C-alpha positions as CSV (number, residue, x, y, z in Angstrom):
1,M,4.0,18.6,27.8
2,V,7.1,19.8,29.4
3,S,5.5,20.4,32.9
4,L,4.2,16.8,32.9
5,I,7.8,15.4,31.9
6,Q,9.6,17.5,34.0
7,S,7.1,16.9,37.2
8,T,7.8,12.9,36.5
9,L,11.5,13.5,36.2
10,Q,11.5,14.3,40.1
11,Y,9.8,10.7,41.0
12,T,11.3,9.0,38.3
13,A,12.3,5.7,40.0
14,L,8.3,5.6,41.5
15,W,7.1,6.8,38.3
16,E,8.5,4.1,36.6
17,V,7.2,1.4,39.1
18,V,3.9,2.6,39.2
19,M,3.7,2.8,35.5
20,K,4.5,-1.1,34.9
21,K,2.7,-2.4,37.6
22,L,-1.1,0.1,37.9
23,L,-1.2,1.0,34.1
24,S,-2.1,-0.9,30.7
25,V,-0.2,-0.7,27.9
26,A,-3.0,1.1,26.0
27,A,-3.4,3.4,28.6
28,I,0.0,4.4,28.6
29,A,-0.1,5.1,24.7
30,M,-3.3,7.2,25.4
31,F,-1.3,9.4,27.8
32,F,1.4,9.6,26.2
33,V,-0.2,10.7,22.3
34,G,-2.7,12.6,24.6
35,I,-0.2,15.0,26.2
36,G,1.0,15.9,22.8
37,V,-2.2,17.3,21.7
38,G,-4.1,18.3,24.5
39,R,-6.4,15.9,24.7
40,M,-6.9,11.9,25.2
41,W,-6.8,9.2,22.0
42,S,-7.3,6.0,21.9
43,V,-4.5,4.1,19.8
44,S,-3.7,0.5,19.2
45,V,-0.1,-0.4,20.7
46,S,1.7,-3.8,20.9
47,E,1.7,-5.4,24.3
48,D,5.5,-5.4,24.0
49,I,5.8,-1.6,24.1
50,D,6.6,-0.3,27.5
51,F,6.7,3.3,27.5
52,T,8.2,3.5,30.5
53,D,11.4,2.9,29.1
54,Y,11.0,6.7,27.2
55,F,10.4,8.4,30.2
56,K,13.6,6.8,31.3
57,T,15.6,8.1,28.7
58,W,14.3,11.2,29.0
59,R,15.9,10.8,32.4
60,L,19.1,10.3,31.9
61,I,19.2,12.1,28.9
62,K,18.6,15.3,31.6
63,T,20.7,14.3,34.4
64,K,23.5,12.0,32.7
65,H,24.5,14.0,29.4
66,V,27.6,16.1,29.4
67,D,25.3,18.5,27.6
68,T,23.8,20.5,30.8
69,E,22.1,22.8,28.6
70,V,19.7,20.1,26.8
71,K,16.0,22.0,26.3
72,D,12.9,20.3,26.9
73,M,11.7,21.1,23.6
74,D,14.5,19.9,21.4
75,L,13.6,16.6,23.3
76,Y,10.1,16.5,22.3
77,Y,10.1,17.4,19.1
78,G,13.2,15.0,18.7
79,S,11.1,12.2,19.8
80,I,8.1,12.9,17.4
81,S,10.8,13.2,14.7
82,G,11.9,9.8,15.6
83,M,8.9,8.0,15.5
84,V,8.3,9.5,11.9
85,E,11.7,8.6,10.5
86,A,11.0,5.0,11.9
87,L,8.6,4.7,8.9
88,D,11.4,5.0,6.4
89,D,9.4,6.9,4.3
90,P,11.2,9.7,3.0
91,H,8.1,11.7,2.3
92,S,6.3,11.9,6.0
93,T,8.3,14.0,7.9
94,F,7.7,16.5,11.4
95,L,8.3,19.8,11.0
96,D,8.5,22.2,14.3
97,P,7.4,25.5,13.8
98,Q,10.1,27.5,12.6
99,T,10.2,24.8,9.5
100,A,6.6,24.5,9.0
101,E,6.7,28.4,8.3
102,L,9.2,28.1,5.8
103,F,7.5,25.6,4.2
104,T,4.4,27.5,4.2
105,S,6.2,30.6,3.2
106,S,8.1,28.6,0.1
107,M,4.4,27.1,-1.3
108,A,3.3,30.9,-1.2
109,G,5.9,31.7,-3.8
110,E,8.5,34.0,-1.7
111,F,10.8,33.1,0.8
112,S,14.9,34.1,0.9
113,G,17.5,31.5,-0.6
114,V,19.3,30.4,-3.3
115,G,16.5,29.3,-5.9
116,I,16.8,25.5,-6.2
117,E,14.0,22.8,-6.0
118,V,15.4,19.8,-4.6
119,G,14.7,16.1,-3.6
120,M,15.7,12.6,-2.7
121,K,16.8,11.0,-6.1
122,D,18.4,7.4,-5.9
123,G,19.5,8.2,-2.2
124,S,21.2,11.9,-3.0
125,L,20.4,15.2,-2.7
126,T,19.6,16.0,-6.0
127,V,18.5,19.5,-7.7
128,I,15.3,19.4,-9.4
129,S,15.5,22.5,-11.0
130,P,16.9,25.9,-10.5
131,I,14.3,28.7,-10.5
132,S,14.8,30.7,-14.0
133,G,17.1,33.9,-12.6
134,S,17.8,32.9,-9.2
135,P,21.4,32.9,-7.6
136,A,21.4,29.2,-7.9
137,S,20.6,29.3,-11.7
138,R,23.5,32.3,-12.3
139,A,25.9,30.4,-10.0
140,G,25.7,27.6,-12.6
141,L,23.5,24.8,-10.7
142,L,22.0,22.3,-13.0
143,A,19.4,19.9,-12.8
144,G,20.7,16.6,-11.8
145,D,23.3,18.0,-10.0
146,V,24.1,16.3,-6.5
147,I,24.8,18.4,-3.1
148,T,26.6,16.7,-1.0
149,A,27.7,19.4,1.7
150,V,26.1,22.7,2.8
151,D,28.6,25.0,4.4
152,G,31.2,22.1,4.4
153,V,28.3,20.0,6.6
154,D,28.0,16.5,5.0
155,V,24.4,16.3,4.1
156,S,24.3,13.0,4.7
157,T,24.2,13.4,8.6
158,L,21.2,15.7,7.7
159,K,17.2,15.3,7.7
160,F,16.3,16.4,4.3
161,I,14.2,19.4,6.0
162,E,17.6,19.9,8.3
163,V,19.4,20.6,4.7
164,I,16.8,23.0,3.3
165,V,16.6,25.2,6.4
166,R,20.8,25.1,6.2
167,I,20.3,26.4,2.3
168,R,17.7,28.9,3.3
169,G,18.7,32.4,5.3
170,E,18.5,35.9,5.2
171,K,18.9,37.6,2.3
172,G,22.5,38.7,1.6
173,T,24.4,36.3,3.4
174,P,26.2,33.3,1.6
175,V,26.1,30.0,1.9
176,K,28.5,27.0,0.2
177,L,27.1,24.2,-1.6
178,T,29.5,21.1,-2.4
179,V,27.9,19.6,-5.4
180,F,28.8,16.5,-7.6
181,R,28.0,16.4,-11.2
182,E,28.3,13.7,-14.0
183,G,31.8,14.8,-15.6
184,F,33.2,16.3,-12.4
185,E,36.0,14.2,-11.4
186,E,35.1,15.5,-7.9
187,P,33.0,17.5,-6.1
188,R,33.2,21.7,-6.6
189,D,32.4,24.2,-3.7
190,F,29.5,26.7,-5.2
191,T,29.4,29.7,-2.8
192,I,26.1,31.4,-3.6
193,V,24.8,34.5,-2.0
194,R,20.8,33.9,-0.9
195,D,18.2,36.7,-2.0
196,D,14.4,36.9,-2.1
197,I,13.3,34.5,-4.4
198,K,9.6,35.1,-5.6
199,T,8.3,32.3,-7.6
200,V,6.0,32.2,-10.8
201,S,4.9,28.7,-11.5
202,V,3.2,29.3,-14.8
203,K,4.9,31.0,-17.7
204,W,3.9,31.5,-21.3
205,E,5.0,32.2,-24.9
206,P,4.3,31.7,-28.5
207,V,6.6,29.8,-30.5
208,T,6.2,30.0,-34.3
209,E,7.6,26.9,-36.8
210,G,6.5,26.5,-40.5
211,G,4.4,29.0,-40.6
212,K,2.2,27.7,-37.7
213,T,1.8,29.3,-34.0
214,F,2.1,27.2,-30.8
215,M,2.1,28.2,-27.3
216,V,4.3,27.0,-24.9
217,I,3.4,26.9,-21.7
218,T,5.7,25.7,-19.0
219,V,4.5,25.1,-15.0
220,T,7.5,25.2,-13.0
221,G,5.8,23.7,-9.5
222,F,1.7,23.5,-8.6
223,H,1.3,26.2,-6.3
224,Q,-1.3,28.7,-5.2
225,D,-1.2,31.1,-8.0
226,T,-0.7,28.1,-10.3
227,S,-4.7,27.8,-11.5
228,Q,-5.1,31.5,-12.0
229,L,-2.2,32.0,-14.0
230,F,-2.8,28.8,-16.0
231,G,-6.2,30.0,-16.8
232,Q,-4.6,33.4,-18.2
233,A,-2.1,31.5,-20.9
234,A,-5.0,29.3,-21.7
235,A,-7.1,32.1,-22.4
236,E,-4.6,34.3,-24.3
237,A,-3.8,30.7,-26.1
238,L,-7.4,30.6,-27.6
239,L,-7.5,34.2,-28.4
240,S,-4.5,34.0,-30.4
241,G,-5.6,31.7,-32.7
242,V,-2.9,28.6,-31.7
243,D,-2.5,25.9,-34.1
244,G,-1.1,23.7,-30.9
245,L,-0.1,23.9,-27.2
246,V,3.3,22.3,-25.3
247,L,2.9,21.7,-21.7
248,D,6.5,21.7,-20.3
249,L,6.4,20.2,-16.9
250,R,10.0,19.0,-16.9
251,N,11.7,20.1,-13.7
252,N,8.5,19.8,-11.9
253,P,8.6,18.5,-8.8
254,G,4.5,18.7,-7.9
255,G,3.0,20.7,-5.2
256,L,-0.4,20.9,-4.5
257,L,-3.2,18.1,-5.6
258,G,-5.9,20.8,-6.3
259,A,-3.6,22.9,-8.5
260,A,-2.7,19.7,-10.6
261,I,-6.3,18.7,-11.3
262,N,-7.6,22.0,-12.3
263,V,-4.4,22.2,-15.1
264,S,-5.7,18.9,-15.9
265,C,-9.6,19.8,-16.0
266,F,-8.8,22.5,-19.0
267,W,-8.3,19.4,-21.3
268,A,-10.5,16.7,-19.5
269,S,-13.5,18.3,-17.5
270,G,-16.5,15.7,-16.1
271,V,-13.8,12.7,-15.7
272,P,-11.7,11.4,-13.3
273,I,-8.3,13.3,-13.6
274,V,-6.9,11.0,-10.2
275,I,-7.6,8.1,-8.4
276,M,-6.9,8.0,-4.8
277,E,-6.3,5.1,-2.5
278,K,-6.4,5.5,1.3
279,R,-6.0,3.0,4.0
280,G,-9.6,1.7,4.7
281,E,-11.1,3.5,2.2
282,E,-12.5,2.9,-1.4
283,P,-10.6,4.5,-3.9
284,R,-12.0,7.8,-4.6
285,P,-11.8,9.6,-8.1
286,F,-11.3,13.1,-8.5
287,S,-12.7,14.9,-11.0
288,C,-14.0,19.1,-11.9
289,D,-17.0,20.5,-13.6
290,M,-15.4,23.3,-15.4
291,T,-15.4,23.9,-19.1
292,A,-13.0,22.2,-21.0
293,I,-11.5,25.2,-22.9
294,L,-8.5,23.0,-24.4
295,H,-10.9,19.4,-25.1
296,D,-10.0,19.8,-28.5
297,M,-6.3,21.6,-28.6
298,P,-3.7,19.6,-30.6
299,T,-1.4,19.4,-27.1
300,V,2.3,17.8,-26.1
301,V,3.7,17.6,-22.6
302,L,6.9,17.6,-22.3
303,V,8.5,15.6,-19.1
304,N,11.8,14.3,-17.9
305,K,13.4,12.2,-14.6
306,F,12.3,15.2,-12.4
307,S,9.0,15.5,-13.1
308,A,7.3,14.3,-9.7
309,S,4.3,14.0,-7.8
310,A,1.4,16.6,-9.0
311,S,3.0,17.2,-12.5
312,E,2.7,13.5,-13.2
313,I,-0.9,13.3,-12.1
314,T,-1.2,15.9,-14.8
315,A,0.5,13.9,-17.3
316,G,-1.0,10.8,-16.4
317,A,-4.7,12.2,-17.0
318,L,-4.1,13.6,-20.1
319,Q,-2.3,10.4,-21.6
320,D,-5.0,8.2,-20.2
321,H,-7.7,10.4,-21.9
322,G,-6.0,11.0,-25.0
323,K,-5.5,14.4,-24.4
324,A,-1.8,15.0,-25.3
325,R,1.1,13.0,-26.4
326,I,3.6,12.8,-24.0
327,I,7.4,13.3,-24.7
328,G,10.2,12.9,-23.0
329,E,11.6,10.9,-20.1
330,K,10.2,8.3,-17.5
331,T,8.9,10.8,-14.8
332,Y,10.2,10.5,-10.9
333,G,7.5,8.3,-10.0
334,K,6.3,9.9,-6.6
335,G,2.6,8.7,-6.5
336,C,2.2,9.3,-2.7
337,G,0.2,12.0,-0.9
338,Q,0.9,13.7,2.7
339,D,-2.1,14.8,4.8
340,V,-1.0,18.0,7.2
341,Y,-1.6,17.6,10.7
342,S,-1.3,21.3,12.6
343,Y,-0.7,21.5,16.1
344,D,-1.5,24.5,18.5
345,D,2.2,25.4,18.5
346,G,2.6,25.8,14.8
347,S,4.6,22.5,13.9
348,E,3.1,20.6,11.6
349,L,3.1,16.3,10.5
350,H,2.9,15.7,7.0
351,L,1.9,12.1,7.2
352,T,1.6,9.9,3.7
353,T,-1.7,8.9,3.9
354,F,-2.8,8.0,0.4
355,L,-1.2,6.7,-3.0
356,W,-2.6,7.9,-6.1
357,K,-3.4,6.5,-10.1
358,T,-4.3,7.5,-13.3
359,P,-7.8,7.5,-14.3
360,S,-7.0,4.1,-15.7
361,G,-5.5,3.0,-12.6
362,R,-1.9,3.3,-13.1
363,T,0.2,2.8,-10.1
364,I,2.3,6.1,-10.4
365,H,4.3,5.4,-7.1
366,K,7.9,4.2,-7.6
367,S,6.7,3.2,-11.8
368,G,6.5,6.9,-13.0
369,I,4.7,7.9,-16.1
370,T,6.3,6.3,-19.4
371,P,6.3,8.8,-22.1
372,D,4.8,7.9,-25.6
373,E,8.0,8.6,-27.1
374,I,11.0,8.4,-25.2
375,L,13.7,11.3,-25.9
376,E,16.7,11.9,-23.3
377,A,17.9,15.3,-23.2
378,D,21.5,16.8,-21.7
379,P,20.7,19.2,-19.0
380,E,24.0,21.3,-20.1
381,D,22.7,21.4,-23.3
382,L,19.2,22.7,-22.0
383,A,21.1,25.3,-20.0
384,E,22.7,26.8,-23.2
385,G,19.6,26.9,-24.9
386,E,19.6,24.1,-26.8
387,D,16.5,22.1,-26.5
388,I,16.1,19.0,-28.2
389,Q,12.5,17.9,-26.5
390,L,10.9,21.0,-26.9
391,D,12.0,20.9,-30.8
392,R,10.8,17.5,-31.3
393,A,7.3,18.7,-29.5
394,I,6.9,21.7,-31.8
395,R,7.8,19.6,-35.1
396,Y,5.2,17.0,-34.0
397,L,2.8,19.5,-33.6
398,S,3.7,21.3,-36.7
399,E,3.8,18.0,-38.6
400,G,1.1,15.6,-36.6
401,R,4.1,13.3,-36.2
């Protein structure tokens, strides 16, 4: 890619004339896309597009910009990122090799940082959930906090993934997060020392109420370890003879679709869990054939406004199939999914290619899952151990109403 463009730049004026006169727009598009991935692709491009302007801009930057150290790869990756940003889709993104590696490590459950899940909420970078026991949790960050700056840099000037890279870093190094919270008169600074973050996506414990015992299973994200750990939790619940189960999906930002389907199938096997709608294809239901060992277990699912994506799939499936009562707040409303296209240099394109609906056909995207019983909770009360939503779930299971 770089060598081709460098040779092009040496004969820019001639190149622009030849490109206009000798090549059709479709041929230019095939060349442009092909050099990025090592092969020729046929694509549909508007006849109004003249790719010579792209190379002209490249030449002007390389020859006229005051910074003489502009790197070709930065321009290359930047131009791809610009195409993706033009979609105005916050869920589609291009990751350079370094950022792609960070993303992969976070999904595997180990990375260095402060230990928060973040996402865009109402246009603001919002803390979805501090990871229990993490530096961020110890520093006092709460779900719902809005991060306005990282080390003094306004996050509105950065791409979402750039913010993530700035927050993460080498173990033992500090990062300053400027945070606004409801009740704050102005943003406050939190200086947090990064540490190795090891996430365990499923935790469980028994709770006794009114002479009955219930298992509370908290799923903080749908990761590579989720299906196995949830299986252990479900088996322990059955072996101990609990009277009911609480599935806590609050502040769960989602994760792997397969893990969400697997967890849902503990209650509802052999029936659709989610329906995928993809451009140019027939709707595709997803199910599994595993034994639904929790199919008759009295269950409450807890959700809130930060339950998103894969957690909404599970909540919606159990609600549609009548396997659980949903208590809490209306969920986030991220009902779209991304296919990941990996390139030879380690970079990745995460492109929104499908929407998903609940088994009954309800739209999740921008709509969310509405609980059977709406009950809002104060994040500060939750941080202090006062959990009215969990208390209500236990009371419902204990009294049956």
